C-alpha positions, -999 to +999 in steps of 0.1 A: +191+316-414+202+349-399+214+351-363+196+376-341+210+391-309+185+385-281+185+384-243+185+411-218+203+443-221+207+443-259+227+472-272+209+502-287+205+505-324+239+503-340+233+531-364+222+553-337+251+544-315+277+551-341+262+584-351+265+599-317+298+616-324+310+642-300+335+667-316+362+679-294+380+698-321+400+729-324+373+749-339+338+740-329+331+753-295+303+778-291+313+799-321+288+799-350+295+808-386+285+840-404+259+842-431+277+869-450+283+864-487+321+859-482+315+834-454+291+815-476+316+814-504+342+801-480+318+775-467+311+762-502+348+760-510+354+742-478+327+717-485+340+710-520+376+707-507+363+684-480+347+660-504+379+660-526+398+649-495+373+625-480+369+604-512+406+595-517+413+590-480+384+565-478+399+547-508+433+546-491+418+529-461+401+503-483+433+498-504+454+493-472+430+465-461+432+448-495+470+451-498+477+436-464+451+409-467+465+400-501+499+398-486+487+373-459+469+351-485+499+352-509+524+343-482+504+317-462+482+301-488+503+303-520+537+305-503+546+334-526+551+365-505+544+399-521+577+417-515+562+451-524+531+449-501+547+463-469+565+490-487+534+502-506+513+499-474+539+521-455+538+548-482+500+549-483+499+548-445+516+582-443+492+596-468+463+581-447+477+597-416+482+632-430+450+633-451+431+619-421+446+646-399+433+672-425+398+656-424+399+657-386+410+694-387+380+703-409+356+683-387+370+698-355+380+663-342+416+671-330+417+665-293+419+694-269+415+700-231+386+723-222+396+727-185+397+765-186+377+774-216+346+755-204+344+778-174+348+810-194+321+833-207+308+826-243+330+855-255+361+839-239+353+805-253+348+820-288+382+838-285+400+806-275+383+787-303+396+811-329+430+811-312+431+773-315+425+776-353+452+802-355+477+780-336+470+752-360+475+775-389+507+789-374+522+754-369+513+743-404+528+775-420+560+772-398+566+736-407+554+736-444+585+751-459+606+725-442+582+698-454+587+710-490+625+709-485+622+674-470+602+661-499+627+676-523+656+659-506+638+626-507+637+627-545+673+615-544+663+584-525+646+554-542+625+528-524+642+494-523+613+473-537+591+495-558+621+515-570+603+548-570+614+582-556+608+584-518+593+619-524+561+601-533+560+592-496+573+625-482+549+645-502+522+633-479+535+657-452+533+686-477+498+677-487+485+672-452+500+704-438+487+724-468+452+711-465+451+718-428+463+754-434+437+758-461+409+746-439+422+769-411+420+800-434+385+790-447+374+785-411+386+819-401+368+835-430+336+816-422+335+831-387+328+864-403+340+884-372+371+903-383+378+919-350+377+885-332+399+869-358+423+898-359+426+898-321+434+861-322+460+866-349+476+894-330+477+874-298+494+844-313+517+867-333+527+886-302+535+855-283+556+840-311+573+874-315+582+877-279+597+842-279+616+851-311+631+883-295+641+863-264+659+838-285+694+850-278+687+850-241+671+816-241+702+800-257+721+807-225+697+790-202+707+755-211+683+728-198+661+753-182+646+756-217+632+721-212+610+734-185+601+766-204+590+748-236+581+712-227+564+720-194+555+757-196+545+761-233+529+726-235+511+730-202+497+765-209+487+755-244+469+723-234+450+739-205+441+769-227+423+745-250+448+743-279+447+710-298+471+686-282+490+678-314+496+714-322+506+722-286+533+695-288+543+707-323+547+744-314+567+737-283+591+715-303+595+740-331+601+768-306+626+748-286+646+737-316+644+770-335+652+793-306+676+774-284+695+751-307+711+752-342+691+721-353+674+726-386+636+723-385+638+698-413+644+674-384+609+681-371+594+669-403+615+638-404+607+628-368+570+634-374+571+612-404+589+585-385+564+587-356+533+587-379+543+561-404+558+532-383+542+502-399+531+487-366+509+517-362+490+508-393+471+485-371+454+516-355+432+526-384+426+489-393+414+481-358+394+513-357+376+501-389+373+466-375+356+481-344+331+500-365+325+469-387+317+445-359+292+471-346+276+476-380+273+439-387+255+431-354+284+412-339+289+438-312+252+436-303+254+398-300+285+399-278+271+426-255+238+407-252+257+376-241+279+395-216+248+414-203+230+381-196+261+367-179+271+397-158+243+422-162+230+415-127+264+421-111+272+456-099+296+472-124+295+440-144+304+454-178+333+473-163+348+440-153+342+428-188+360+459-202+391+451-180+390+414-191+385+423-228+415+446-228+436+418-212+423+394-238+430+415-269+461+433-256+492+426-275+474+414-306+481+446-326+512+458-308+495+492-303+475+502-273+455+526-295+445+497-317+436+475-287+413+502-273+398+507-307+390+470-309+372+470-275+355+504-269+331+504-298+318+470-287+312+478-250+307+515-247+272+518-263+257+492-239+275+505-209+262+540-216+227+526-221+230+511-186+238+545-171+276+545-170+290+580-174+312+588-203+340+601-182+342+569-161+342+548-193+371+566-210+390+568-177+387+530-172+396+524-209+428+545-205+436+528-172+433+493-188+456+506-216+483+512-190+475+479-172+479+457-202+512+471-215+532+440-202+510+414-219+528+396-248+534+399-277+537+436-267+560+456-290+573+473-259+585+439-245+602+432-278+618+466-279+632+461-243+647+428-253+663+441-284+679+472-269+689+457-235+697+421-243+671+407-219+655+374-231+623+382-250+610+347-241+615+356-204+598+389-208+568+372-225+566+348-196+571+374-169+545+399-183+513+381-178+510+381-139+519+418-134+490+427-156+467+405-135+479+421-103+473+456-116+440+445-132+429+433-097+436+468-084+414+483-111+386+457-103+387+469-067+381+505-078+352+493-099+337+473-070+341+503-047+325+527-071+296+505-081+290+487-048+258+506-042+246+505-078+208+501-080+201+469-100+166+464-087+153+469-122+176+442-136+166+406-135+192+378-134+190+359-167+182+322-166+208+297-177+186+290-207+188+327-217+226+327-212+230+296-233+208+310-261+227+343-263+260+325-261+252+304-292+241+336-311+272+354-300+296+325-306+307+336-341+314+371-327+331+358-295+354+337-316+369+368-333+395+378-307+406+341-304+410+339-342+430+371-343+453+360-315+458+325-330+467+340-363+495+360-347+508+332-325+508+307-354+526+331-377+498+334-402+499+372-400+519+399-384+506+422-357+499+448-385+482+423-409+461+404-384+433+430-383+426+424-420+418+388-411+394+401-385+379+424-411+375+396-436+360+374-410+335+401-399+325+407-435+316+370-439+299+366-406+280+399-410+268+390-445+260+353-440+251+348-404+239+381-388+227+396-421+229+431-409+254+444-433+247+480-444+267+487-476+255+523-475+275+530-443+308+518-456+320+551-471+312+570-439+329+543-418+361+546-440+361+584-437+355+582-399+383+557-396+407+580-415+396+611-394+400+594-360+432+577-370+446+610-384+438+628-351+456+601-331+486+597-354+492+635-356+495+635-318+519+606-320+539+623-347+544+656-329+551+637-297+578+618-314+594+651-326+591+665-291+607+633-276+636+637-301+641+673-291+641+664-254+667+637-258+691+658-279+695+681-249+715+654-230+687+650-205+688+612-207+725+610-197+720+634-169+691+614-155+711+582-156+740+598-138+717+612-111+700+579-105+734+561-102+745+585-075+715+579-052+721+563-018+699+534-005+706+507-030+680+487-049+650+501-030+658+537-036+667+530-072+634+512-078+613+540-063+631+567-082+628+546-114+590+543-109+587+581-106+611+588-134+594+564-158+560+579-150+573+613-160+591+599-191+560+580-201+540+612-202+564+630-226+583+603-245+558+574-248+569+538-242+591+530-272+613+562-273+618+561-236+629+525-236+652+530-266+668+560-250+670+550-213+670+512-214+707+509-223+715+534-195+694+523-166+692+485-170+729+480-163+724+501-131+695+479-121+716+447-125+744+463-105+722+470-075+707+435-076+673+440-094+663+412-118+662+426-153+628+410-160+613+425-129+628+459-137+613+456-172+578+451-158+581+480-134+594+503-161+566+494-185+539+498-159+553+531-147+556+544-182+520+532-189+508+554-160+525+584-175+513+576-210+477+573-200+475+599-172+463+635-180+471+662-186+502+653-207+497+616-214+492+611-251+475+577-244+447+594-224+438+616-253+439+586-276+414+569-254+392+599-254+394+601-292+385+565-296+357+568-271+345+601-286+345+616-251+355+651-240+388+648-222+375+669-193+349+643-184+375+617-176+398+638-155+381+633-121+372+596-126+407+586-137+423+598-105+412+567-086+423+544-114+457+561-116+461+555-078+452+519-083+477+516-112+504+532-090+497+508-061+498+478-084+531+490-098+545+494-063+534+458-055+551+445-086+582+465-077+583+452-041+575+415-049+600+401-074+581+367-076+552+383-095+575+390-124+601+361-122+582+334-104+575+314-135+608+319-153 
């Protein structure tokens, strides 16, 4: 007998909810396409090329799921691990990332900030839309020759298990960049406005040319170039509406090419490293899992239960979002994957209840920062590995700080929704609550099954999502009976597109972080902090501010790897417990990572929530303040972090 989601506040039709996709891409805007013969030919070529990309990338997502699930079964059930599974999954993952980025480029789903362009005239918006495409094209063309060189050099390296040339992996960078360049050219032709396209090409060309001519002068400026490229160029590009990934990429290429002797081959290598880290494979898998639990009716069942339980409470589902992120956090090792597991379940019903998109994505990003300390977080493991701090102590100390910061977020939710009109909402009876709970129980069990699989060692953080996918398949087919086979291909392509947009940002951010650290900035910062007067209190305050800034440009892992060995000994010398300092550093970096305009995590949250980044700017301010206050509380009260050690 099929389970049906009943009760009050049921989610809107799943198909309708999932089809409401908002594009925030680099080339949509208010600029239409021409109907000229040349533009029509370009459109047909783009459509054919798009299909030729979407079919294999959908297959790659499906193959990744099968490979990782087979690895779990072989190791845990048959005690015969597949030695090649992780290696093959890693190779395919880079292809998924780059091909997905190309699909996102064609669809216009790369994230951008519309702070200025949205206030401009239609002509100004159209011009910036074309400039955004040209910037993407310029980045691809600048990096593509070095990607070819990188792939050629990788032919001399063979993979350890499969014993194939590593160029099979590196060629993904060439393919992805080439496809994005091709889609950019086709898009410019389709606009059918030669003067507009030419003016955009000239504008970008002039800017690049000016920087090139200033190259000799820039080399003598030293670390001032960090401000010019990583603050000035990135900031201007982001606020002018350029795609975030390409803004990061162009700033990094410019800095390395014009102010250093570093070969741009390094950019390709760092991008590959950032995009293909196996732990990040959980991102597309959890994205697909989120779509799957929505399509099978599991999401509707869970939301129906939560609505009957808390629907009569002002801001009720916002509290559920905070709690859900606390519950699933750490399962995947990736905040992007955690958000992808929660947002598709709760956002449709929250929107149906009148919540604004901007507030939803702002709270989602804030909870991403709040839950960074919850084990088994990859950031905690990284801190332990590079600083020598006990990982067991970090796992114990990380739970309560997240509760403290979460309480601050709950206060903001209470304040914002204290006057919410719920006169039209009736409190559900205990009978209704019990009925919806029974219906939702198979769906509610999913996060507990996933966490248990990780804790018991059944699957790694990367593999565990495949268990959730298999479980959702079974529950959707046998219990809820709402499985729509016809939607699978579109879900796989959407997964690849969204994941590609997220991972390209991470890749270019990784390259930017590498360029920043090669300047010697990290050593200079450590020396400066060591020289400050005031002892532990001053050091802690400056650390909070420094890690917020570092989190916005380096992300958590690179910042910890680079600054942990330098700053943790200083913290011990001034009398700060290393576990407390770890919690403060993680929370502060989380604020930077998820705070606009530079925080990569914020744009990741917007991409997952399918929300225009501009809509979340104002609502997130209060949440950022709450996060900051919570971090200060953790910094001032050591017991919160070390009381249970």
